[in-house]
Backbone bond lengths (Angstrom), bond angles and torsions (degrees), N, CA, C in turn:
res aa  C-N    CA-C-N  psi(-1)  N-CA   C-N-CA  omega(-1)  CA-C   N-CA-C  phi
1 M - - - 1.468 - - 1.518 108.93 -
2 T 1.323 117.43 132.61 1.443 123.54 178.59 1.516 109.99 -109.68
3 A 1.320 115.31 176.12 1.462 119.72 177.63 1.526 110.64 -60.88
4 A 1.335 116.66 -30.03 1.457 119.91 -177.29 1.511 113.37 -78.20
5 D 1.339 117.43 -26.38 1.467 118.46 -176.64 1.507 112.70 -119.71
6 A 1.331 118.41 30.95 1.462 122.07 179.68 1.526 110.95 -63.11
7 S 1.335 117.06 -17.11 1.460 119.92 -178.58 1.513 112.09 -99.83
8 S 1.287 117.93 29.09 1.468 121.96 -171.68 1.506 113.14 -67.57
9 G 1.156 133.28 -14.60 1.473 125.85 175.19 1.510 114.64 89.88
10 S 1.317 119.06 -18.72 1.454 120.67 173.38 1.510 108.07 -100.82
11 R 1.344 116.24 165.72 1.452 119.15 -177.50 1.512 109.24 -57.39
12 P 1.357 117.95 130.08 1.457 119.52 -177.75 1.523 111.98 -65.31
13 A 1.314 115.60 135.59 1.458 119.99 176.52 1.515 109.61 -68.17
14 I 1.320 115.99 145.87 1.460 120.00 175.21 1.523 107.23 -81.95
15 R 1.304 115.32 120.10 1.467 120.61 -179.24 1.523 110.86 -115.65
16 F 1.306 115.69 147.76 1.464 121.89 177.34 1.530 110.67 -122.80
17 D 1.344 115.49 10.13 1.468 120.00 -173.07 1.516 112.24 -123.69
18 W 1.317 117.65 28.56 1.455 120.01 176.44 1.532 110.32 -59.09
19 T 1.323 116.08 139.82 1.466 120.69 179.28 1.523 110.45 -100.07
20 R 1.303 115.04 161.82 1.460 118.97 177.05 1.521 110.89 -62.54
21 A 1.320 116.91 -38.91 1.456 119.87 179.88 1.518 110.54 -61.76
22 E 1.316 117.76 -39.36 1.465 120.20 178.26 1.528 110.80 -66.93
23 A 1.323 117.79 -42.61 1.465 120.43 179.06 1.517 111.07 -63.37
24 E 1.336 116.46 -41.69 1.466 120.13 178.94 1.523 111.07 -65.46
25 A 1.343 116.57 -37.64 1.466 119.41 179.02 1.529 110.93 -65.25
26 L 1.328 116.96 -41.02 1.454 119.96 176.42 1.521 111.01 -63.05
27 Y 1.322 116.84 -48.65 1.474 121.37 -176.90 1.530 111.01 -59.98
28 G 1.347 116.00 -31.65 1.452 120.70 -176.66 1.518 115.53 -88.81
29 L 1.333 117.83 1.53 1.456 120.39 179.58 1.536 111.13 -63.31
30 P 1.325 117.27 154.02 1.463 117.42 169.72 1.522 110.08 -53.41
31 F 1.316 116.00 139.86 1.471 120.74 -170.54 1.531 113.14 -54.60
32 P 1.344 119.18 -45.75 1.479 117.60 178.76 1.527 112.94 -61.26
33 E 1.327 116.74 -37.44 1.470 119.67 -179.28 1.524 111.00 -68.20
34 L 1.336 116.17 -41.56 1.462 119.54 179.59 1.526 110.87 -62.75
35 L 1.322 117.51 -45.30 1.466 119.41 179.69 1.519 111.30 -66.84
36 H 1.306 117.40 -35.35 1.465 120.69 178.34 1.532 109.53 -62.28
37 R 1.310 116.92 -46.50 1.468 120.23 -179.16 1.526 110.68 -64.49
38 A 1.343 115.55 -42.36 1.464 118.82 -179.89 1.529 110.14 -62.88
39 Q 1.341 116.89 -40.39 1.464 120.07 179.55 1.518 112.19 -64.82
40 L 1.339 117.03 -39.45 1.465 119.79 177.15 1.520 111.29 -61.10
41 V 1.318 115.99 -43.46 1.467 120.13 179.03 1.520 110.33 -65.53
42 H 1.323 115.95 -43.82 1.465 120.96 -177.80 1.541 111.15 -60.36
43 R 1.319 116.16 -43.66 1.461 120.91 -175.41 1.530 113.05 -70.72
44 E 1.316 116.92 -18.50 1.454 120.04 177.46 1.529 111.88 -69.45
45 S 1.340 117.12 -26.86 1.463 120.35 -175.12 1.514 114.08 -120.88
46 F 1.333 118.84 -18.80 1.462 121.00 -173.65 1.526 111.13 -135.83
47 D 1.317 114.70 154.35 1.471 121.79 169.71 1.536 106.92 -74.24
48 P 1.333 118.65 117.96 1.469 119.43 -176.31 1.511 114.32 -66.89
49 A 1.335 118.15 -12.74 1.455 121.67 -179.66 1.529 112.13 -100.01
50 A 1.337 117.16 6.81 1.469 120.80 -178.23 1.525 110.89 -105.84
51 I 1.318 116.28 134.73 1.463 122.98 178.63 1.512 109.36 -125.77
52 E 1.326 116.79 123.04 1.457 121.04 174.83 1.521 110.02 -73.05
53 T 1.326 116.20 136.73 1.463 120.86 179.61 1.529 109.97 -116.03
54 A 1.319 115.40 133.74 1.468 121.49 -178.33 1.512 109.46 -136.81
55 S 1.319 115.39 167.28 1.480 121.66 177.40 1.520 107.76 -134.06
56 L 1.330 116.04 145.39 1.468 121.91 -176.76 1.527 109.78 -125.82
57 L 1.319 115.92 130.17 1.466 121.91 179.78 1.531 110.06 -125.88
58 S 1.309 116.40 133.88 1.452 121.21 173.25 1.522 108.16 -82.84
59 I 1.333 116.41 109.99 1.460 120.52 -177.10 1.530 111.99 -91.28
60 K 1.325 116.39 -11.63 1.471 121.71 173.32 1.514 106.07 -156.27
61 T 1.330 116.47 111.22 1.453 122.15 -169.81 1.527 111.63 -104.65
62 G 1.356 116.14 139.89 1.453 122.23 170.38 1.510 115.41 70.40
63 G 1.336 113.53 174.54 1.464 120.69 176.78 1.501 114.44 76.72
64 C 1.319 119.31 15.24 1.459 121.65 -177.46 1.530 109.49 -75.15
65 P 1.341 119.36 135.17 1.457 122.18 -178.60 1.528 114.57 -77.76
66 E 1.331 117.97 -9.96 1.466 120.81 -177.90 1.529 111.10 -70.64
67 D 1.347 115.70 162.25 1.463 119.70 -178.90 1.524 112.53 -112.14
68 C 1.325 117.86 29.59 1.465 120.91 178.57 1.535 108.31 -53.69
69 G 1.319 115.75 117.63 1.462 120.88 -168.29 1.508 115.51 -69.23
70 Y 1.326 117.44 -8.55 1.468 122.58 -178.71 1.522 112.81 -100.81
71 C 1.334 118.23 -8.30 1.458 120.90 -160.62 1.510 114.14 -97.22
72 S 1.330 115.84 129.16 1.448 121.89 177.63 1.528 112.90 -71.57
73 Q 1.358 117.25 -15.13 1.453 120.60 -173.22 1.526 114.70 -97.65
74 S 1.338 116.02 0.65 1.467 119.04 177.71 1.523 110.32 -69.95
75 A 1.333 115.72 134.03 1.464 121.02 177.38 1.534 111.40 -69.89
76 R 1.315 117.34 -11.31 1.465 121.34 -176.82 1.527 112.86 -81.14
77 Y 1.334 117.26 -14.99 1.472 121.16 -174.74 1.525 111.38 -121.51
78 D 1.319 115.21 147.36 1.450 121.29 178.44 1.523 108.60 -91.92
79 T 1.323 115.40 91.69 1.477 120.55 -176.10 1.524 112.66 -111.10
80 G 1.313 116.73 -2.32 1.456 119.70 -179.50 1.511 114.11 85.72
81 V 1.344 116.84 0.95 1.458 120.06 178.11 1.528 108.99 -84.46
82 K 1.317 115.89 127.62 1.456 121.33 -179.58 1.521 110.32 -90.89
83 A 1.329 116.12 129.72 1.465 120.19 179.60 1.518 110.30 -69.46
84 T 1.328 115.96 140.97 1.462 121.52 180.00 1.527 109.26 -128.16
85 R 1.310 115.61 165.67 1.461 121.78 175.62 1.531 109.62 -84.08
86 L 1.299 115.67 165.56 1.459 121.32 175.89 1.522 109.51 -61.38
87 M 1.324 116.76 133.42 1.456 121.79 -176.86 1.523 111.39 -68.02
88 D 1.319 115.15 158.34 1.462 121.30 175.46 1.531 108.61 -70.63
89 P 1.333 118.87 135.13 1.458 120.87 -179.02 1.526 114.33 -55.35
90 G 1.342 116.83 -38.68 1.464 119.58 179.53 1.505 112.19 -62.60
91 V 1.327 116.47 -39.45 1.464 120.29 179.27 1.526 110.62 -66.34
92 V 1.328 115.78 -39.80 1.461 120.30 179.02 1.540 110.77 -62.57
93 V 1.307 117.02 -44.51 1.454 120.10 179.33 1.529 110.80 -63.54
94 D 1.321 117.20 -37.66 1.472 120.36 176.05 1.529 110.40 -62.13
95 R 1.327 116.25 -41.61 1.466 119.70 178.99 1.537 110.50 -65.15
96 A 1.321 115.30 -36.98 1.471 119.30 177.38 1.528 110.72 -63.26
97 A 1.323 116.65 -41.68 1.465 120.36 178.85 1.532 110.86 -62.65
98 Q 1.338 117.14 -37.63 1.456 120.90 177.14 1.535 110.45 -65.55
99 A 1.336 116.15 -41.56 1.467 119.81 178.42 1.518 110.68 -64.40
100 Q 1.326 116.17 -39.37 1.470 120.41 178.24 1.523 110.39 -62.17
101 A 1.322 116.49 -42.70 1.468 120.63 179.26 1.523 111.69 -64.27
102 A 1.365 115.91 -27.68 1.453 120.64 179.62 1.516 113.11 -85.32
103 G 1.352 116.92 -2.92 1.460 120.06 174.70 1.501 116.39 114.09
104 A 1.324 118.49 4.04 1.465 121.14 -179.91 1.524 110.80 -83.54
105 G 1.323 116.69 138.97 1.459 121.08 177.95 1.515 113.28 -105.61
106 R 1.341 116.52 -24.58 1.461 120.23 176.88 1.537 107.60 -117.66
107 F 1.333 116.44 136.80 1.458 120.52 179.03 1.525 108.28 -116.29
108 C 1.333 114.57 120.95 1.451 121.66 -177.04 1.518 110.15 -109.82
109 M 1.324 116.29 134.52 1.461 122.53 -176.31 1.528 109.08 -121.44
110 G 1.335 116.44 125.33 1.458 120.89 -176.47 1.510 112.26 -119.82
111 A 1.348 116.09 134.69 1.465 121.78 177.05 1.511 109.25 -124.13
112 A 1.332 116.14 134.19 1.458 121.76 -178.10 1.530 110.04 -81.94
113 W 1.298 116.53 81.15 1.464 123.69 178.10 1.525 109.64 -128.53
114 R 1.338 115.74 156.07 1.452 119.40 165.48 1.520 108.85 -73.22
115 S 1.325 114.87 -42.16 1.456 122.75 174.10 1.526 107.22 -161.50
116 P 1.306 119.01 146.48 1.472 120.66 -177.03 1.523 112.43 -76.63
117 K 1.342 115.46 144.47 1.450 120.59 169.24 1.521 109.15 -79.32
118 D 1.308 116.92 151.59 1.459 119.99 -176.58 1.515 112.07 -58.77
119 R 1.348 117.13 -36.32 1.479 119.05 -178.56 1.526 110.54 -67.89
120 D 1.341 116.44 -32.89 1.464 119.07 176.35 1.525 110.90 -73.22
121 L 1.332 115.57 -31.91 1.458 118.61 -179.89 1.521 111.75 -64.95
122 D 1.339 117.43 -28.88 1.468 121.00 175.37 1.526 110.24 -55.35
123 R 1.313 116.30 -46.47 1.473 120.34 -177.85 1.513 111.85 -73.05
124 V 1.333 117.04 -35.54 1.455 119.52 177.27 1.534 110.19 -64.57
125 C 1.338 116.42 -41.38 1.472 119.60 177.40 1.531 110.77 -61.54
126 E 1.324 116.54 -35.28 1.477 119.88 177.08 1.526 109.72 -65.70
127 M 1.328 116.75 -39.20 1.456 120.11 177.07 1.524 111.33 -63.51
128 V 1.332 115.69 -46.42 1.463 120.47 -179.27 1.525 110.99 -58.31
129 A 1.338 115.89 -46.97 1.460 119.97 -179.59 1.534 110.92 -62.39
130 G 1.319 117.20 -39.01 1.461 120.92 -179.42 1.508 112.89 -67.72
131 V 1.336 115.78 -41.43 1.466 119.70 178.80 1.530 110.45 -68.52
132 R 1.313 115.78 -40.32 1.466 120.29 178.52 1.533 110.87 -61.29
133 A 1.338 115.95 -35.37 1.463 120.13 179.50 1.517 112.39 -65.47
134 L 1.338 117.31 -21.40 1.457 121.24 177.23 1.526 111.43 -75.96
135 G 1.324 116.60 -12.00 1.456 121.13 -175.39 1.500 114.15 91.57
136 M 1.348 116.78 12.82 1.457 121.34 179.81 1.528 110.38 -94.58
137 S 1.325 115.37 153.42 1.460 120.47 169.97 1.530 107.80 -75.02
138 T 1.337 116.68 143.69 1.465 120.75 -173.71 1.522 111.38 -115.35
139 C 1.318 114.71 144.96 1.453 122.03 177.71 1.520 108.52 -148.18
140 V 1.337 117.17 140.95 1.452 120.75 173.60 1.530 109.36 -134.25
141 T 1.323 115.45 155.67 1.452 122.63 169.45 1.519 106.98 -134.55
142 L 1.324 115.76 117.42 1.480 122.06 -170.15 1.524 112.41 -129.89
143 G 1.320 117.64 5.69 1.458 120.21 -173.69 1.522 111.01 94.62
144 M 1.313 115.89 -153.34 1.463 120.54 -176.71 1.516 110.80 -76.00
145 L 1.335 115.55 143.99 1.462 122.39 -178.69 1.514 111.57 -122.76
146 T 1.320 116.45 150.42 1.454 121.87 166.13 1.529 108.02 -89.49
147 R 1.324 117.15 166.18 1.457 119.27 178.38 1.541 111.52 -63.47
148 P 1.358 119.83 -43.59 1.455 118.08 178.06 1.528 112.67 -60.30
149 Q 1.338 118.26 -35.73 1.460 120.31 177.79 1.531 110.95 -66.17
150 A 1.315 116.92 -40.56 1.461 120.66 176.93 1.524 110.37 -62.09
151 D 1.327 117.13 -40.10 1.460 120.78 178.41 1.522 110.80 -62.32
152 R 1.324 117.38 -40.15 1.463 120.76 179.71 1.532 110.95 -64.66
153 L 1.324 116.61 -41.46 1.461 119.39 179.14 1.525 111.12 -65.62
154 K 1.306 116.65 -39.10 1.464 120.25 176.86 1.522 110.60 -61.97
155 A 1.321 117.07 -42.97 1.467 121.13 -179.82 1.522 111.26 -64.38
156 A 1.345 117.01 -29.13 1.468 121.03 179.81 1.520 111.65 -77.37
157 G 1.327 117.53 -11.96 1.462 120.69 178.47 1.519 114.37 108.16
158 L 1.337 118.52 19.13 1.462 120.70 -178.46 1.523 110.13 -71.15
159 D 1.337 115.18 132.50 1.455 121.28 178.83 1.529 111.83 -92.80
160 Y 1.348 116.92 -44.63 1.460 121.99 -175.43 1.525 110.43 -130.09
161 Y 1.332 116.19 144.79 1.458 121.28 168.08 1.517 107.80 -117.90
162 S 1.325 116.50 126.61 1.449 121.94 -178.16 1.533 110.08 -99.29
163 H 1.323 115.47 123.06 1.471 120.35 -178.50 1.526 107.23 -153.97
164 N 1.326 116.57 96.79 1.457 121.16 -174.82 1.535 112.34 -75.16
165 V 1.329 114.60 149.44 1.476 118.99 170.00 1.515 109.83 -89.15
166 D 1.320 117.60 -13.08 1.458 126.35 171.34 1.514 115.39 78.91
167 T 1.342 118.70 -53.01 1.462 119.73 -174.79 1.514 108.70 -157.88
168 S 1.312 115.85 -170.72 1.468 119.73 -178.56 1.521 110.81 -70.33
169 P 1.326 117.87 157.53 1.466 119.61 175.55 1.527 112.66 -58.13
170 E 1.339 116.91 -32.72 1.456 120.13 -177.73 1.527 112.69 -72.88
171 F 1.333 117.48 -32.05 1.470 121.25 -177.22 1.525 112.28 -93.33
172 Y 1.310 116.33 -15.97 1.463 121.21 -171.49 1.524 112.78 -53.05
173 G 1.340 118.50 -46.94 1.453 121.76 -175.50 1.522 113.99 -66.10
174 R 1.320 117.76 -15.15 1.461 119.86 177.33 1.519 111.37 -83.91
175 I 1.351 117.07 -10.99 1.456 121.36 -176.46 1.533 111.83 -110.03
176 I 1.321 117.08 -34.08 1.469 122.07 -173.85 1.522 109.34 -140.66
177 T 1.337 115.81 136.08 1.472 120.06 176.05 1.522 112.41 -123.87
178 T 1.334 118.57 -16.24 1.478 120.41 -173.14 1.518 113.56 -86.06
179 R 1.310 118.19 -11.86 1.471 120.84 169.81 1.518 107.72 -144.36
180 T 1.307 115.69 140.08 1.457 119.86 -175.47 1.532 110.28 -85.78
181 L 1.313 114.38 165.56 1.462 119.48 173.84 1.525 109.61 -62.12
182 Q 1.330 116.40 -36.66 1.459 119.64 179.17 1.529 110.91 -64.17
183 D 1.332 117.97 -35.56 1.477 121.00 174.55 1.529 110.15 -56.51
184 R 1.321 115.54 -43.94 1.461 119.87 -178.81 1.525 110.71 -65.73
185 L 1.331 115.54 -43.28 1.466 119.80 -179.10 1.524 111.10 -63.93
186 E 1.326 117.09 -35.43 1.466 119.68 179.31 1.532 110.45 -67.12
187 T 1.315 117.28 -39.67 1.459 119.28 176.01 1.531 110.18 -60.71
188 L 1.313 117.55 -42.98 1.459 121.03 178.60 1.534 110.41 -62.48
189 E 1.310 118.26 -35.60 1.471 121.16 176.42 1.524 110.68 -64.31
190 H 1.336 117.33 -41.63 1.461 121.11 177.89 1.522 110.61 -62.59
191 V 1.329 116.20 -42.64 1.457 121.47 -179.62 1.526 110.41 -62.24
192 R 1.331 116.01 -46.82 1.469 120.20 178.80 1.535 111.41 -61.22
193 A 1.329 115.56 -44.19 1.467 119.21 -177.69 1.525 111.61 -63.57
194 A 1.345 116.93 -28.42 1.454 120.96 178.94 1.529 112.73 -81.27
195 G 1.328 117.52 -5.44 1.461 120.26 179.53 1.509 114.91 85.80
196 I 1.345 116.68 21.19 1.466 121.81 179.47 1.522 108.87 -99.58
197 K 1.324 117.05 140.27 1.462 120.81 177.47 1.538 109.65 -71.10
198 V 1.329 114.53 151.77 1.461 121.02 -174.25 1.530 110.37 -104.75
199 C 1.328 114.68 131.43 1.471 122.66 170.43 1.527 105.56 -113.40
200 C 1.312 118.04 111.60 1.470 120.40 -172.98 1.518 109.88 -149.70
201 G 1.320 115.71 126.57 1.452 121.28 178.54 1.505 111.26 -152.18
202 G 1.322 116.80 -140.78 1.453 119.52 -177.26 1.501 113.02 -165.20
203 I 1.329 114.54 -169.82 1.457 122.86 -173.70 1.521 108.19 -127.61
204 V 1.316 116.50 137.57 1.460 120.70 173.27 1.523 109.19 -120.94
205 G 1.326 114.70 154.65 1.449 120.19 -178.91 1.506 114.07 101.74
206 M 1.344 118.29 13.71 1.465 121.63 -178.09 1.513 113.00 -94.67
207 G 1.336 116.24 3.78 1.460 120.44 -177.54 1.496 112.58 111.39
208 E 1.332 116.42 1.69 1.452 120.97 179.36 1.542 110.60 -74.78
209 A 1.338 115.76 162.05 1.455 120.76 177.00 1.528 109.56 -89.37
210 V 1.331 115.97 168.64 1.458 120.65 176.29 1.519 109.40 -58.21
211 D 1.326 118.15 -37.44 1.464 121.44 177.97 1.530 110.94 -56.98
212 D 1.334 116.77 -37.44 1.467 120.27 178.94 1.525 110.74 -69.85
213 R 1.309 117.17 -36.73 1.469 119.57 178.71 1.529 110.27 -65.76
214 L 1.314 115.86 -40.57 1.462 118.63 175.34 1.521 110.98 -67.93
215 G 1.341 116.01 -35.40 1.462 120.27 177.02 1.525 111.82 -61.88
216 L 1.334 116.46 -36.83 1.469 120.92 174.93 1.535 109.94 -60.57
217 L 1.334 116.26 -48.44 1.463 119.82 -179.38 1.527 111.93 -63.52
218 L 1.319 116.57 -38.19 1.468 119.27 179.25 1.525 110.52 -67.25
219 L 1.324 117.40 -35.65 1.456 120.98 176.42 1.534 110.14 -61.54
220 L 1.335 116.44 -45.76 1.466 120.77 179.62 1.530 110.54 -66.72
221 A 1.326 116.33 -41.88 1.466 120.26 -176.73 1.528 111.82 -71.22
222 G 1.330 116.89 -16.38 1.457 120.73 176.66 1.506 113.88 -85.40
223 M 1.335 117.05 -7.61 1.462 121.06 179.21 1.533 109.68 -76.32
224 D 1.295 116.67 134.40 1.465 121.67 -179.47 1.527 109.10 -121.52
225 P 1.362 118.40 107.22 1.474 127.58 2.03 1.529 111.89 -78.79
226 H 1.317 116.20 167.92 1.458 120.80 174.31 1.525 110.02 -63.83
227 P 1.331 117.98 151.36 1.474 119.17 171.95 1.516 111.12 -55.93
228 E 1.319 116.52 137.26 1.466 119.73 177.21 1.530 111.74 -67.57
229 S 1.312 115.90 -29.16 1.464 121.87 -178.70 1.523 109.05 -131.51
230 V 1.331 117.31 133.16 1.465 121.39 -177.67 1.522 109.15 -129.55
231 P 1.348 117.69 102.22 1.460 120.09 175.19 1.531 111.51 -79.14
232 L 1.318 115.49 131.87 1.472 122.33 175.01 1.526 106.92 -111.63
233 N 1.324 115.55 112.59 1.455 122.24 -173.76 1.522 110.51 -107.16
234 L 1.325 116.45 134.03 1.451 122.07 165.08 1.520 107.27 -90.66
235 W 1.335 116.57 126.89 1.459 117.19 -176.54 1.531 110.85 -63.14
236 A 1.333 114.13 128.67 1.472 121.07 177.74 1.523 108.31 -94.76
237 E 1.309 117.18 130.74 1.455 121.32 -177.18 1.526 112.11 -55.04
238 V 1.347 115.29 130.22 1.444 121.93 176.93 1.521 108.51 -131.59
239 A 1.330 116.32 104.60 1.462 120.80 -178.53 1.535 109.35 -58.81
240 G 1.330 115.74 137.14 1.462 121.25 178.46 1.513 114.19 98.63
241 T 1.318 117.31 -8.95 1.465 120.11 179.14 1.525 110.09 -95.54
242 P 1.347 117.75 149.74 1.471 120.45 179.95 1.517 114.18 -60.25
243 V 1.323 117.71 -30.61 1.460 120.66 -177.88 1.528 111.93 -63.71
244 M 1.328 117.86 -21.13 1.455 120.27 177.21 1.522 111.30 -55.69
245 A 1.341 117.66 -28.81 1.461 121.58 -177.74 1.519 112.69 -79.74
246 T 1.319 117.03 -17.77 1.479 119.86 -175.34 1.512 113.19 -118.80
247 A 1.302 117.45 -13.40 1.467 121.22 -171.10 1.526 112.00 -62.12
248 E 1.321 114.52 143.13 1.452 121.98 175.54 1.513 107.95 -146.57
249 T 1.319 116.82 118.90 1.458 120.23 -178.33 1.516 110.81 -62.97
250 P 1.324 118.83 127.54 1.452 120.52 -179.93 1.521 112.16 -62.88
251 D 1.313 116.51 146.90 1.455 120.73 170.76 1.509 109.20 -55.79
252 P 1.332 118.45 131.75 1.469 119.65 -176.12 1.534 113.61 -55.78
253 I 1.323 117.95 -43.34 1.461 119.88 179.24 1.523 109.82 -66.38
254 G 1.323 117.67 -35.24 1.458 120.96 175.44 1.519 112.01 -62.86
255 F 1.326 116.76 -36.84 1.469 119.29 178.18 1.529 110.09 -68.20
256 V 1.322 117.26 -40.57 1.468 119.53 177.10 1.523 110.26 -62.50
257 R 1.314 117.00 -40.04 1.469 120.10 176.04 1.528 110.10 -58.48
258 L 1.317 117.34 -41.03 1.458 120.65 -179.35 1.536 110.25 -63.70
259 V 1.328 116.94 -42.51 1.455 120.64 178.04 1.522 110.39 -61.15
260 A 1.317 116.70 -42.36 1.467 120.73 -178.93 1.517 110.56 -64.99
261 V 1.324 117.83 -43.43 1.471 120.01 177.80 1.524 110.37 -63.74
262 A 1.338 116.42 -39.72 1.471 119.83 177.45 1.527 109.95 -59.49
263 R 1.331 117.44 -42.77 1.463 119.87 -179.67 1.527 110.91 -62.05
264 I 1.329 118.64 -39.39 1.444 121.45 -178.20 1.533 110.95 -72.46
265 L 1.325 117.11 -40.60 1.464 120.64 -178.53 1.536 111.50 -74.28
266 L 1.334 115.91 -29.17 1.472 121.73 -174.36 1.531 108.01 -123.57
267 P 1.310 118.74 66.48 1.464 121.39 -167.14 1.506 116.22 -63.10
268 R 1.331 118.42 -23.84 1.462 119.07 -175.59 1.536 111.84 -115.38
269 S 1.321 117.36 10.20 1.453 121.03 176.03 1.518 109.93 -87.55
270 V 1.324 115.95 143.97 1.457 121.01 171.58 1.524 107.34 -77.77
271 L 1.330 116.90 123.09 1.473 121.55 -178.21 1.516 108.60 -100.58
272 R 1.326 116.38 118.93 1.462 120.08 -176.02 1.514 111.05 -106.39
273 L 1.351 115.98 127.00 1.451 120.93 166.44 1.515 106.54 -75.74
274 S 1.323 116.22 111.08 1.476 120.10 -172.97 1.519 110.68 -106.88
275 A 1.331 117.68 -121.47 1.469 120.37 -176.09 1.517 110.46 -60.26
276 G 1.315 115.22 147.72 1.449 121.19 176.04 1.515 115.10 99.75
277 R 1.329 117.57 -5.33 1.460 118.07 -177.21 1.519 112.55 -66.60
278 Q 1.361 115.67 -23.20 1.467 117.31 -177.24 1.526 111.30 -67.41
279 T 1.345 117.39 -17.61 1.460 120.61 177.45 1.519 112.86 -96.93
280 M 1.322 117.93 -3.00 1.464 121.65 -177.85 1.522 110.21 -91.05
281 S 1.330 115.15 138.67 1.462 119.84 172.36 1.517 109.36 -70.98
282 D 1.325 115.94 162.51 1.475 119.85 174.86 1.526 109.76 -58.66
283 E 1.335 116.72 -36.89 1.453 120.10 -178.51 1.519 112.00 -65.65
284 L 1.349 116.89 -39.68 1.463 119.41 178.48 1.522 110.48 -67.77
285 Q 1.328 117.75 -41.40 1.456 119.74 177.56 1.536 110.53 -62.29
286 A 1.321 116.16 -39.53 1.457 119.71 -179.88 1.524 110.73 -62.95
287 L 1.334 117.53 -41.23 1.460 120.56 177.51 1.524 111.79 -65.02
288 C 1.340 116.32 -38.91 1.467 119.02 177.08 1.529 111.65 -62.43
289 I 1.323 115.97 -39.51 1.464 119.86 177.78 1.522 110.60 -67.82
290 L 1.323 116.44 -39.76 1.458 120.46 176.51 1.542 110.39 -61.88
291 A 1.360 115.76 -32.30 1.463 120.39 179.95 1.520 113.58 -79.04
292 G 1.347 117.19 -8.24 1.454 119.28 175.57 1.502 116.77 125.98
293 A 1.338 119.40 -2.67 1.460 120.53 175.28 1.520 108.62 -68.38
294 N 1.343 116.72 136.51 1.467 118.24 -177.03 1.525 113.63 -144.09
295 S 1.321 116.19 32.63 1.467 119.91 176.59 1.523 109.15 -157.01
296 I 1.342 115.87 143.72 1.462 120.58 176.68 1.533 108.59 -141.67
297 F 1.331 114.89 158.99 1.454 122.12 170.24 1.528 109.11 -92.70
298 L 1.311 116.26 133.85 1.459 121.65 174.36 1.518 109.77 -93.42
299 G 1.341 115.74 157.26 1.469 119.82 175.16 1.517 111.73 114.61
300 D 1.341 115.67 169.20 1.448 121.31 -176.23 1.522 114.00 -85.30
301 V 1.353 116.80 -20.59 1.465 120.88 -174.07 1.525 109.86 -135.84
302 L 1.362 115.16 139.75 1.463 121.49 169.19 1.521 106.78 -113.54
303 L 1.337 114.98 105.83 1.480 121.20 -174.51 1.524 108.75 56.31
304 T 1.349 118.97 -92.08 1.466 120.10 -179.15 1.508 112.94 -123.99
305 T 1.343 119.12 3.94 1.452 121.75 -179.37 1.521 111.41 -113.14
306 A 1.329 114.69 159.78 1.466 120.66 -174.33 1.528 111.15 -72.12
307 N 1.315 114.95 155.41 1.467 123.65 178.36 1.524 106.94 -144.53
308 P 1.358 117.75 149.71 1.462 118.08 176.42 1.527 111.12 -56.69
309 G 1.297 116.72 143.79 1.453 120.67 -179.27 1.517 112.78 -75.47
310 L 1.324 116.33 168.53 1.457 121.73 -177.90 1.527 111.84 -58.65
311 D 1.314 117.95 -39.66 1.446 120.96 -177.61 1.521 111.72 -63.88
312 R 1.339 116.09 -43.45 1.466 119.37 -179.90 1.521 110.12 -65.15
313 D 1.330 117.39 -42.94 1.465 120.14 -179.76 1.530 110.80 -65.14
314 A 1.318 116.49 -40.34 1.477 119.34 179.28 1.524 110.28 -62.27
315 R 1.319 116.66 -41.29 1.470 119.78 179.43 1.522 110.67 -65.75
316 L 1.340 116.53 -40.03 1.454 120.03 -178.99 1.531 110.95 -64.53
317 L 1.336 115.58 -48.45 1.462 118.64 -179.30 1.521 110.91 -62.02
318 D 1.332 116.24 -36.91 1.464 119.99 179.39 1.529 110.69 -66.60
319 K 1.324 117.24 -43.34 1.468 120.90 179.71 1.516 111.62 -61.69
320 L 1.346 115.62 -37.27 1.463 119.95 -177.74 1.516 113.18 -87.25
321 G 1.330 117.15 -5.78 1.456 120.85 179.65 1.520 111.81 69.30
322 L 1.322 116.80 33.97 1.462 121.85 -176.84 1.529 110.17 -97.87
323 R 1.310 115.35 152.51 1.462 121.98 -178.09 1.526 109.57 -110.43
324 A 1.322 116.27 123.83 1.460 120.59 176.17 1.525 109.61 -74.37
325 V 1.311 116.96 130.03 1.457 122.51 -179.18 1.522 107.76 -109.14
326 T 1.315 117.07 113.14 1.459 120.69 -177.33 1.509 112.99 -92.39
327 G 1.321 116.75 -12.67 1.477 119.59 -179.28 1.510 114.40 -87.92
328 G 1.348 116.86 3.86 1.454 121.58 -178.23 1.510 111.33 87.53
329 L 1.317 116.03 147.01 1.450 122.30 179.41 1.517 109.88 -97.28
330 A 1.298 116.01 139.05 1.470 121.05 173.00 1.514 107.12 -135.34
331 P 1.321 117.91 139.71 1.454 119.81 -178.19 1.531 111.10 -64.42
332 A 1.322 115.62 143.80 1.468 120.91 179.59 1.525 110.73 -70.86
């Protein structure tokens, strides 16, 4: 499938060779045409009225040695975030049960590490097994992994590993210097080799150009196989971080265009509206869903940043006539 025939009517072929010219051509289409094409692609693999619901818990907050310029949890910046120890597995499982009762089907656990120590991984594996026993889909983000660590998480019952590439290869070095893009890709290779599904996306609004946003999508679309889950984050302002000096909120219609291009390039990936939804109007979220986004995080907080509350999300889904799917979405 090319940019010219994205509306072909048959199931879109999975491609790993999208060119920048093709991505730019899609992004530049008249808005109704771009959304139409994205909707056709979306409907080939997903129910357009279904939204995956997930919950995210910070199981170890702050004190991270990395210098990611957007992150409130880096020990290098004074952001007001207090470092905490790794949570008790029993408490985490209790929190997962509460999230499940509130309507979440996937439970994601995040720890602010460069990479986990083996002794800490013992407790994380206990958390994964406990959450899995509730009947929930499991996801963790722990930083960089070795292959043996990925194997241990798989044995504990981990379904997804979340490890973002963050931005385009060209912009990456302006945001992070303490780990390379190749470091991130190697962790994703370990995760894939262990048989764990990949959750991988990025952040927009850090001062990057539209070309960088498309470069992020091309990086993801070049992965074979594509990530099963792709979070698209709007950077949320964090005082004390370097990105505060460069950040620029994307034009709302431009962000919808990005979601639509992501849907066409990644036809069978679940696209999640992640950080930044608390600043989006209902109308903007509705356009993003129309463009192919089909997953959201529930709850008031995402790690350390704000998120729309359960009541607001329930009202939005009701207004749009959408159905929350707690068992996880899989392409048809």
